[in-house]
C-alpha positions in Angstrom: 11.8 15.8 41.2 14.9 14.7 39.2 12.7 14.7 36.0 11.3 18.2 36.7 14.8 19.5 37.4 16.2 18.0 34.2 13.4 19.4 32.0 13.9 22.8 33.7 17.6 22.6 32.9 16.8 22.0 29.2 14.4 24.9 29.1 16.8 27.4 30.7 20.1 26.1 29.2 21.4 25.9 32.8 23.6 23.0 33.9 22.6 21.0 36.9 24.4 18.1 38.4 22.7 14.7 38.7 24.2 11.5 40.0 24.4 8.5 37.6 21.3 6.8 39.2 19.2 9.9 38.6 20.3 10.0 35.0 19.5 6.3 34.7 16.0 6.9 36.0 15.4 9.9 33.7 16.6 8.0 30.6 14.5 4.9 31.5 11.5 7.1 32.0 11.9 8.6 28.5 12.5 5.2 26.9 9.4 3.7 28.5 7.4 6.6 27.2 8.8 6.5 23.7 10.5 9.9 24.0 13.8 8.9 22.4 15.0 12.4 21.6 14.8 13.4 25.2 16.4 10.1 26.2 19.3 10.9 23.8 19.8 14.3 25.4 19.8 12.8 28.9 22.4 10.1 27.8 24.6 12.8 26.3 24.5 15.0 29.4 24.8 12.0 31.7 28.0 10.8 30.0 29.4 14.3 30.1 29.0 14.2 33.9 29.7 10.5 34.4 32.0 9.4 31.5 32.9 6.1 33.0 29.3 5.0 33.9 28.7 1.6 32.4 25.0 1.8 33.0 24.7 5.0 31.0 26.9 3.6 28.2 24.6 0.6 28.0 21.6 2.9 27.8 23.3 4.7 24.9 23.8 1.3 23.2 20.1 0.6 23.6 19.4 3.9 21.8 21.9 3.2 19.0 20.3 -0.2 18.4 16.9 1.5 18.3 18.2 3.9 15.7 19.7 1.0 13.7 23.2 2.5 14.2 24.7 -1.0 14.5 28.3 -0.2 13.9 28.4 2.6 16.5 26.6 0.3 19.0 29.1 -2.5 18.3 32.0 -0.2 18.9 30.6 0.9 22.2 29.8 -2.7 23.2 33.4 -3.7 22.5 34.6 -0.7 24.7 32.4 -1.7 27.6 33.3 -5.4 27.3 37.0 -4.6 28.1 35.8 -3.3 31.4 32.9 -5.6 32.4 33.0 -8.7 30.1 30.4 -10.5 32.1 27.9 -7.8 32.5 24.5 -9.4 31.7 22.9 -6.3 30.1 26.0 -5.9 28.0 25.9 -9.5 26.8 22.2 -9.2 26.0 22.8 -6.1 23.9 25.7 -7.9 22.2 23.5 -10.9 21.4 20.8 -8.5 20.0 23.4 -6.9 17.8 24.7 -10.2 16.6 21.1 -11.2 15.7 20.5 -8.0 13.9 23.6 -8.7 11.8 22.3 -12.2 11.0 25.0 -13.8 13.1 22.5 -16.1 14.8 24.9 -18.8 15.8 27.1 -16.2 17.5 24.1 -14.8 19.3 23.2 -18.2 20.6 26.7 -18.7 22.0 26.5 -15.3 23.7 23.1 -16.1 25.2 24.3 -19.5 26.4 27.2 -17.8 28.1 24.6 -15.5 29.9 22.9 -18.7 31.2 26.1 -19.5 33.2 25.9 -16.0 34.8 22.2 -15.5 35.6 19.6 -16.9 37.9 16.7 -15.6 35.8 17.0 -17.8 32.8 13.5 -17.6 31.3 14.0 -14.5 29.1 17.3 -15.9 27.9 15.8 -19.3 27.0 13.2 -17.4 25.0 15.8 -15.3 23.2 17.7 -18.5 22.3 14.5 -20.1 21.1 13.9 -17.1 18.8 17.5 -17.3 17.4 16.9 -21.0 16.5 13.7 -20.0 14.8 15.7 -17.5 12.6 17.8 -20.5 11.7 14.8 -22.7 11.0 16.1 -25.1 13.6 12.6 -25.9 15.0 13.7 -28.8 17.2 16.2 -26.7 19.2 13.8 -23.7 19.2 11.0 -25.9 20.6 13.4 -27.3 23.3 14.2 -23.8 24.7 10.6 -22.5 24.6 9.6 -25.7 26.4 12.2 -24.8 29.2 10.3 -21.5 29.6 7.0 -23.4 30.0 8.5 -25.8 32.5 9.2 -22.9 34.8 6.1 -20.8 34.1 3.0 -22.7 32.9 1.3 -19.5 32.1 3.9 -18.4 29.6 1.5 -18.7 26.7 3.8 -16.9 24.3 6.3 -19.8 24.6 3.4 -22.3 24.4 2.4 -20.7 21.1 6.0 -20.8 19.9 6.3 -24.5 20.8 3.1 -25.2 18.8 4.5 -23.2 15.9 7.6 -25.4 15.9 5.6 -28.6 15.9 3.5 -27.2 13.0 6.6 -26.3 10.9 7.9 -29.8 11.5 4.5 -31.3 10.6 4.8 -33.2 13.8 1.2 -33.0 14.9 1.1 -36.3 16.8 4.0 -35.2 19.0 2.3 -31.9 19.5 -0.8 -33.8 20.8 1.4 -35.7 23.2 3.0 -32.5 24.4 -0.3 -30.8 25.0 -1.8 -33.7 26.8 1.1 -33.7 29.2 0.7 -29.9 29.6 -3.0 -30.3 30.3 -2.4 -33.0 32.9 -0.5 -30.4 34.9 -2.6 -27.4 33.9 -6.1 -28.7 33.1 -7.9 -25.3 33.2 -5.8 -23.7 30.5 -8.2 -22.7 27.7 -5.2 -21.9 25.5 -3.8 -25.4 25.7 -7.3 -27.0 25.0 -7.6 -24.6 22.0 -4.2 -25.6 20.7 -5.0 -29.3 21.2 -8.2 -28.9 19.2 -6.2 -27.2 16.4 -3.8 -30.2 16.3 -6.7 -32.7 16.2 -8.3 -30.6 13.4 -5.1 -30.8 11.3 -5.1 -34.6 11.8 -8.7 -34.8 10.6 -9.7 -36.1 14.1 -12.7 -33.8 14.2 -14.6 -35.4 17.0 -11.6 -35.1 19.3 -11.0 -31.6 18.1 -14.6 -30.7 19.0 -14.2 -32.0 22.5 -11.1 -29.9 23.0 -12.7 -26.8 21.7 -15.7 -27.5 24.0 -13.4 -27.5 27.0 -11.7 -24.3 25.8 -15.0 -22.4 25.7 -16.2 -24.0 29.0 -13.2 -22.7 30.8 -13.5 -19.2 29.1 -16.9 -18.4 27.9 -15.6 -15.3 26.2 -12.9 -17.2 24.2 -13.7 -16.0 20.6 -11.0 -18.2 19.0 -12.4 -21.2 20.7 -15.9 -20.6 19.3 -14.5 -19.9 15.8 -12.5 -23.2 15.7 -15.4 -25.1 17.2 -17.7 -23.7 14.5 -15.2 -24.7 11.8 -15.0 -28.2 13.2 -18.8 -28.5 13.3 -18.7 -27.6 9.6 -16.3 -30.5 8.9 -18.8 -32.8 10.8 -21.6 -31.4 8.6 -23.4 -30.1 11.7 -24.1 -26.8 10.0 -26.9 -25.5 12.3 -24.6 -25.8 15.3 -21.7 -24.2 13.4 -23.9 -21.3 12.7 -24.8 -20.9 16.4 -21.2 -20.8 17.4 -20.3 -18.3 14.7 -23.2 -16.1 16.0 -21.7 -16.3 19.5 -18.5 -14.7 18.2 -20.6 -11.8 16.8 -22.1 -11.2 20.3 -18.6 -11.2 21.9 -16.8 -8.9 19.5 -17.3 -6.6 16.5 -18.6 -8.4 13.4 -16.1 -9.6 10.8 -16.5 -10.3 7.1 -14.9 -13.7 7.7 -17.6 -14.8 10.1 -20.4 -13.6 7.9 -18.9 -15.6 5.0 -18.7 -18.7 7.1 -22.3 -18.4 8.2 -23.3 -17.9 4.6 -21.5 -21.0 3.5 -23.2 -23.0 6.2 -26.6 -21.8 4.9 -25.4 -22.7 1.4 -24.8 -26.3 2.6 -28.3 -26.3 4.1 -29.6 -25.3 0.6 -30.9 -22.0 2.0 -29.5 -19.9 -0.7 -31.4 -16.7 0.1 -30.2 -16.7 3.7 -26.7 -17.4 2.5 -26.9 -14.4 0.2 -28.0 -12.2 3.1 -24.9 -13.1 5.0 -22.6 -12.7 2.0 -24.1 -9.2 1.6 -23.2 -8.5 5.2 -19.7 -9.7 4.6 -19.1 -7.3 1.6 -20.7 -4.5 3.5 -18.3 -5.1 6.3 -15.3 -5.4 4.0 -16.0 -4.1 0.4 -12.6 -5.3 -0.7 -13.4 -8.9 0.2 -13.4 -10.3 -3.4 -14.3 -13.8 -2.1 -17.6 -12.3 -0.8 -18.4 -10.9 -4.2 -17.6 -14.3 -5.8 -19.9 -16.2 -3.4 -22.7 -13.8 -4.2 -22.0 -14.4 -7.9 -22.1 -18.2 -7.5 -25.3 -17.9 -5.5 -27.1 -15.9 -8.1 -25.8 -18.3 -10.8 -27.4 -21.1 -8.8 -30.7 -19.1 -8.8 -30.2 -18.5 -12.6 -30.4 -14.8 -12.0 -27.5 -13.9 -14.4 -28.0 -10.2 -14.3 -27.3 -10.0 -10.6 -24.5 -12.6 -11.0 -22.9 -10.3 -13.6 -23.2 -7.3 -11.2 -21.4 -9.2 -8.4 -18.7 -10.7 -10.6 -18.0 -7.1 -11.8 -17.6 -6.1 -8.2 -15.1 -9.0 -7.7 -13.1 -7.8 -10.7 -13.1 -4.3 -9.3 -11.3 -5.6 -6.2 -8.9 -7.9 -8.1 -8.9 -7.5 -11.9 -5.7 -9.7 -12.2 -7.5 -12.8 -11.1 -8.1 -15.1 -14.2 -10.7 -17.1 -12.2 -12.9 -14.1 -12.0 -12.5 -13.4 -15.8 -13.6 -17.0 -16.5 -16.6 -16.5 -14.4 -17.3 -13.2 -16.1 -17.1 -15.0 -19.5 -19.4 -17.8 -18.3 -22.1 -15.4 -17.1 -22.0 -13.2 -20.2 -22.3 -16.3 -22.3 -25.6 -17.0 -20.5 -26.7 -13.5 -21.3 -25.6 -13.8 -25.0 -23.2 -10.9 -24.5 -20.6 -12.4 -26.8 -18.3 -9.4 -27.2 -17.9 -9.4 -23.4 -17.1 -13.1 -23.5 -14.4 -12.5 -26.0 -13.0 -9.7 -23.8 -13.0 -12.0 -20.7 -11.2 -14.9 -22.5 -8.6 -12.5 -23.9 -8.0 -11.1 -20.4 -7.5 -14.7 -19.2 -4.8 -15.2 -21.8 -3.1 -11.9 -21.0 -3.0 -13.1 -17.3 -1.2 -16.4 -18.4 -4.3 -18.5 -18.0 -3.4 -20.7 -21.0 -5.6 -23.6 -20.3 -7.2 -25.4 -23.3 -10.7 -24.4 -22.1 -9.8 -20.7 -22.6 -8.5 -21.2 -26.1 -11.3 -23.4 -27.4 -13.9 -21.3 -25.6 -12.6 -18.1 -27.2 -12.3 -19.7 -30.6 -15.9 -21.0 -30.5 -17.3 -17.6 -29.6 -15.3 -15.9 -32.4 -16.7 -18.5 -34.8 -20.2 -17.7 -33.6 -19.5 -14.1 -34.3 -18.3 -15.0 -37.8 -14.7 -14.0 -37.0 -13.2 -17.1 -38.6 -9.7 -15.7 -39.1 -9.4 -14.4 -35.6 -10.6 -17.9 -34.3 -7.9 -19.5 -36.5 -5.2 -17.3 -35.0 -6.2 -18.3 -31.5 -6.3 -22.0 -32.3 -2.9 -21.9 -34.1 -1.5 -20.0 -31.1 -2.9 -22.7 -28.8 -0.8 -25.3 -30.6 2.3 -23.8 -28.9 1.0 -25.3 -25.7 -1.2 -28.2 -26.9 0.3 -30.0 -29.9 -1.7 -33.2 -30.0 -5.2 -32.3 -28.8 -8.3 -33.5 -30.7 -10.3 -30.5 -29.4 -8.0 -28.2 -31.4 -7.5 -30.4 -34.5 -11.2 -30.8 -35.2 -11.8 -27.1 -34.8 -9.0 -26.3 -37.2 -10.5 -28.7 -39.6 -13.8 -26.8 -39.5 -12.3 -23.4 -39.7 -9.9 -24.1 -42.6 -12.8 -25.6 -44.6 -14.9 -22.5 -43.9 -12.0 -20.3 -45.1 -11.6 -22.3 -48.3 -8.4 -24.0 -47.3 -9.5 -27.6 -48.0 -6.1 -29.3 -47.8 -5.3 -27.8 -44.4 -8.8 -28.8 -43.2 -8.4 -32.4 -44.2 -4.9 -32.6 -42.7 -6.2 -31.5 -39.3 -9.2 -33.8 -39.6 -6.7 -36.7 -40.1 -4.7 -35.5 -37.1 -7.9 -35.4 -35.0 -9.0 -38.9 -36.0 -5.5 -40.2 -35.1 -5.7 -38.7 -31.6 -9.4 -39.5 -30.8 -11.7 -40.7 -33.5 -14.8 -40.7 -31.3 -14.4 -37.0 -30.6 -15.0 -36.3 -34.4 -18.7 -35.5 -33.5 -17.5 -32.1 -32.3 -17.2 -31.2 -36.0 -20.8 -32.1 -36.5 -21.9 -30.0 -33.5 -19.8 -26.9 -34.3 -19.5 -27.1 -38.1 -22.4 -29.1 -39.4 -21.9 -28.0 -43.1 -18.3 -29.1 -42.9 -19.2 -32.4 -41.4 -21.5 -33.1 -44.3 -18.8 -32.2 -46.8 -18.3 -35.2 -49.1 -14.5 -35.1 -48.8 -14.7 -34.9 -45.0 -17.0 -37.9 -45.0 -14.6 -39.9 -47.2 -11.6 -39.2 -44.9 -13.7 -40.2 -41.8 -15.0 -43.4 -43.5 -11.6 -44.4 -44.8 -10.1 -44.0 -41.4 -12.9 -46.0 -39.7 -12.5 -48.9 -42.2 -8.7 -48.9 -41.8 -9.1 -49.2 -38.0 -11.8 -51.9 -37.9 
């Protein structure tokens, strides 16, 4: 009735009187329902009728914090604090403001003061834990979240936070001990068994992880996370058929996901059933067309089957989702090379270089294709540029030897041949493979033979 009366007052511009408790209930109703503009009107009217009400002022603080008007909220907090310095709600708002202003140590001190005033400590411990997390003080954060669990064993939010702290500390053995103690007191908690399995998994103790996940899904047969982790563990144990069965269970329990389809496909890949793997990869990209990993797996599968036309189609799809990934451009080059589409290979290698993939394989691969296309000067430019990164590499020196000889620069050719021999004489056969006429050149043979005699 107070709510109806208040809304009637707003519609008619009349002024009705409400006691402070009525205003508190009205404001709280609007806050709970996300109607902040109405809550603000109620606060304003409430404080006009009850200007000394601490409860209404605290509700105004809550709204100011929500609107990120932190200075105004702080000023009002300071005003209220002169009247009721030990008001718990006031101190909670004060700690929230300190936290929002990145004064996490001050927030912790405020919250610890609240602990001396309140009987209900769990929420405060949790808030202190979060402040320590902001400071990356995982040991203290873990301590306060553990206090919450000691009082309420079903506080799974705190349990997850404790595990997060252990993970950030890379303290997985201690995490196992903590969870074993927890399970001793709460043996039918699927969340704890699941977390225990995760810790064993990180420690590469896969058989123990599998036992833990088994318990998790026995306790809760609809626990999707348990089945997913169990399936991943079975993969590590190379029990791929069982892994597939567990992934399929998750599809029965919830909507299909691209992730699960990919994992099933990879299991079939391990079983050398490439066609079935492909069928699941296709389901994955149908579920999520932006999943570039799915397109890449399809590419790799068709490469394995030596169906390079389809491989080219799917690597093009991967590039459509992420054209800034040099790995995909490498793959694009590799496939086009199989299809004798050399201009596309050049394009792919140039894209790799533009994306800062300056590995030696890219430089020599690009140079070799340009040589095949008869673009000797372009190949020379690429190899000379590569020497900014790779100064003493036989792969580059022998290629420069061949190219300079082909472009009638004999002195440069023989100089680079000597450099290559000094770096790795056995690798000289690359000249024979790539530049057979150069290798047969009389002066080239003289340099090689003189070097070999000198090093006998």
